[in-house]
C-alpha positions in Angstrom: 38.4 37.8 10.0 40.3 38.5 7.0 44.0 37.8 6.2 46.4 40.1 3.9 49.8 39.0 1.9 52.0 41.0 2.0 53.2 42.8 -1.5 56.8 41.3 -0.6 58.3 39.3 1.8 61.0 39.7 4.8 63.6 37.6 5.9 63.7 37.4 9.9 64.9 36.5 13.0 61.7 35.3 15.9 62.6 35.7 19.7 62.6 31.9 20.5 60.3 32.9 23.5 57.7 33.2 21.2 57.5 29.5 20.3 56.9 28.0 22.8 58.3 27.4 26.6 60.7 25.1 26.3 62.6 26.6 23.4 65.9 27.3 23.7 67.0 31.5 24.5 68.2 32.6 20.6 66.4 33.8 17.3 64.8 31.2 14.7 65.2 32.4 10.9 61.8 33.2 9.4 60.2 34.3 6.0 57.2 37.0 6.8 54.9 36.7 4.0 51.4 37.7 5.9 49.6 39.9 8.8 46.0 39.9 10.2 44.3 41.0 13.8 41.3 41.2 15.4 39.7 44.9 16.3 41.9 46.6 19.1 44.6 44.4 18.9 47.8 44.1 17.7 48.5 43.0 14.1 49.6 38.9 14.0 51.7 37.8 11.3 52.1 34.5 9.8 55.6 32.7 9.0 57.4 30.2 7.5 60.0 29.1 10.1 63.2 27.8 9.0 62.2 24.4 10.4 59.6 24.6 7.9 56.7 25.0 10.4 54.1 27.6 9.4 53.5 30.2 12.8 50.8 32.3 12.8 50.1 34.5 15.5 53.2 36.4 16.3 53.2 40.1 16.7 55.7 42.8 15.3 57.3 43.0 18.5 59.0 39.2 18.5 60.5 39.9 15.0 63.6 41.5 14.2 65.3 42.3 10.8 68.3 40.4 10.4 71.0 40.6 12.2 68.7 42.9 14.3 69.7 44.8 17.8 66.4 45.6 19.4 62.8 46.0 18.8 60.6 48.0 20.5 57.7 47.5 23.4 54.0 47.6 22.0 52.9 50.6 22.3 55.6 52.5 20.5 55.7 50.1 17.8 51.9 49.6 17.4 50.5 52.9 19.1 47.2 52.0 17.1 45.7 48.4 17.6 44.0 47.1 14.4 41.1 49.1 13.8 39.0 46.3 12.0 38.6 42.7 10.9 38.8 43.4 6.8 42.7 44.1 6.3 44.2 44.6 3.3 47.6 45.3 2.2 49.2 47.7 -0.6 52.3 48.4 -1.6 52.8 51.9 -2.5 56.5 51.7 -4.4 57.8 55.5 -4.3 57.7 55.1 -0.4 60.2 51.9 -0.7 63.7 52.6 0.6 63.0 56.4 1.9 64.6 57.4 5.4 61.7 58.1 8.1 62.2 59.6 11.7 59.8 58.2 13.9 58.7 61.1 16.1 58.0 58.7 19.3 60.8 55.9 18.9 64.8 56.4 19.3 65.8 55.7 16.0 65.3 56.4 12.3 64.4 53.4 9.1 63.4 52.8 5.9 60.0 52.6 4.9 58.9 49.2 3.1 57.0 50.4 1.0 53.8 48.7 2.8 50.5 50.2 3.9 48.2 48.3 6.2 44.8 49.2 6.4 41.0 48.2 7.2 37.6 48.3 6.1 35.2 49.2 9.0 33.7 51.9 11.3 37.4 54.0 11.1 37.6 54.1 7.5 34.2 56.1 7.2 35.7 59.1 9.7 38.4 60.9 7.9 40.2 62.4 11.2 40.0 58.6 12.7 41.1 56.6 9.8 44.9 56.0 10.3 46.4 53.8 7.6 49.7 52.8 9.2 52.9 52.3 7.2 55.2 49.0 7.9 58.6 50.7 9.0 62.0 49.1 8.8 64.1 50.3 11.8 67.6 51.5 12.4 67.9 49.4 15.3 66.6 46.2 13.8 62.9 46.4 14.8 59.5 46.9 12.8 57.1 49.6 13.6 53.4 50.1 12.5 52.7 53.9 12.5 49.9 56.4 11.4 51.5 59.2 9.3 51.3 61.6 12.1 53.9 59.4 13.6 56.7 59.9 11.9 58.4 62.0 9.0 59.7 60.9 5.4 62.7 62.7 4.2 63.0 62.5 0.2 66.3 64.1 -1.1 64.9 65.0 -4.6 62.1 67.0 -2.8 61.9 67.1 0.8 63.0 70.5 2.6 63.8 70.4 5.9 63.8 74.2 6.2 60.1 73.8 5.5 59.3 71.4 8.7 58.3 74.0 10.7 55.0 74.2 9.3 53.8 71.0 10.2 52.7 72.2 13.3 49.8 73.8 11.9 48.4 70.9 9.7 45.2 69.3 11.1 43.4 66.5 9.5 39.6 67.2 8.7 36.4 66.1 9.2 34.5 66.2 5.5 33.8 63.4 4.0 34.0 63.7 -0.1 31.3 62.3 -1.1 31.8 61.0 -5.2 29.5 59.3 -7.2 29.4 55.9 -8.6 32.4 54.2 -10.1 33.7 54.0 -12.7 33.2 57.7 -13.7 33.5 59.8 -10.0 32.1 63.4 -9.2 32.7 65.2 -6.3 29.8 67.4 -5.1 29.8 70.9 -4.9 30.2 71.6 -1.3 31.2 68.0 -0.6 28.9 66.9 2.2 26.9 63.8 2.9 23.9 66.0 2.4 24.7 67.6 -0.8 25.4 64.3 -2.3 22.0 62.5 -1.7 20.5 65.9 -2.7 21.7 65.3 -6.3 18.7 63.5 -8.1 18.0 63.7 -11.2 15.0 65.6 -10.1 16.8 68.8 -10.1 19.8 68.4 -12.9 19.9 70.7 -15.8 18.9 68.6 -18.1 15.5 66.4 -16.6 12.4 68.0 -18.4 9.4 68.2 -16.7 7.9 70.8 -19.1 4.0 70.7 -19.8 4.5 69.7 -23.0 7.2 66.8 -22.2 4.3 66.2 -19.8 2.0 65.3 -22.6 4.2 62.4 -24.0 4.8 60.4 -20.7 3.0 57.0 -20.7 0.6 58.2 -17.8 0.6 59.9 -14.7 3.4 58.3 -12.6 3.9 61.0 -9.8 4.3 60.0 -6.4 4.6 62.8 -4.1 7.1 64.9 -4.9 8.9 62.6 -7.3 7.6 62.5 -10.8 9.1 60.4 -14.3 10.6 62.9 -16.6 12.9 63.0 -20.3 16.6 63.1 -19.9 18.2 64.7 -22.5 21.8 63.9 -21.7 21.2 60.1 -22.2 17.6 60.6 -23.8 15.4 58.2 -22.2 12.7 58.0 -19.7 14.1 58.6 -16.1 12.4 59.4 -12.5 13.2 62.3 -10.8 14.2 60.1 -7.6 17.0 58.5 -9.5 20.8 60.1 -10.0 23.6 59.5 -11.9 27.3 60.4 -12.7 26.2 63.1 -15.2 24.1 65.3 -12.9 24.5 69.2 -13.6 23.1 72.0 -11.3 20.4 74.0 -12.5 17.0 72.1 -13.1 14.9 70.9 -13.7 13.4 72.0 -16.9 10.1 73.4 -16.6 9.0 75.7 -19.5 8.1 74.6 -22.7 11.1 77.2 -24.5 13.8 75.6 -22.8 12.8 71.9 -23.5 12.4 72.7 -27.1 16.3 74.4 -26.9 17.6 71.3 -25.6 15.7 68.9 -28.4 17.1 71.2 -30.8 21.1 70.9 -29.3 20.4 67.4 -29.2 19.6 67.2 -33.0 23.6 68.5 -33.4 
């Protein structure tokens, strides 16, 4: 299990019932600075209490904004449990302060600009992957909601009269594969199969013409794989490899085409 530091802290009040059975009725001021959680459980917080104690393990439903009036049940304030152990907390500054309207809560609020996410099985499935937004609610509590559980109001951009089309939105299940960083390349048909089949052996710059094969240092052919020459990077390469400059249309199998690439490489 990993922990995440929030991009910025919050001054909050903790319901004393979460701090021990002998605590007096009321609240304790605290500083919220970090989060953690186990898969399937509620998000838990790291707090510095005004007494100087560092307290861990309090859910969002125990926290009020300073002077807040109420908090909401966990099923409403965090409808999705933690989706893994490897947690991250990221800041999206543009979202901070924008008005939000939760779909299933009887109050509005503002976006804190913080997104909580996990690296795990759910992150591999687009339709299931739900980064959660930390919202500060108008009635004093917090909520951690996926994108489809709230609407954003940006007076400089959003149009209330266009809201009706949202009922047509559907998350797709396509996995958008890309090549190794730092030069991403999206495959033509955006499927895992296409990404895995974009190899040097079918690249437009991969030369396995008869003349080029005579220049190779021996026979390194293995079943359907072989050694060839890459005209993009000017070195010998194996057909089973791949790189970020892959281009559709290969390989080069004719000496005339090979000669054309050779002439172009001199310019």
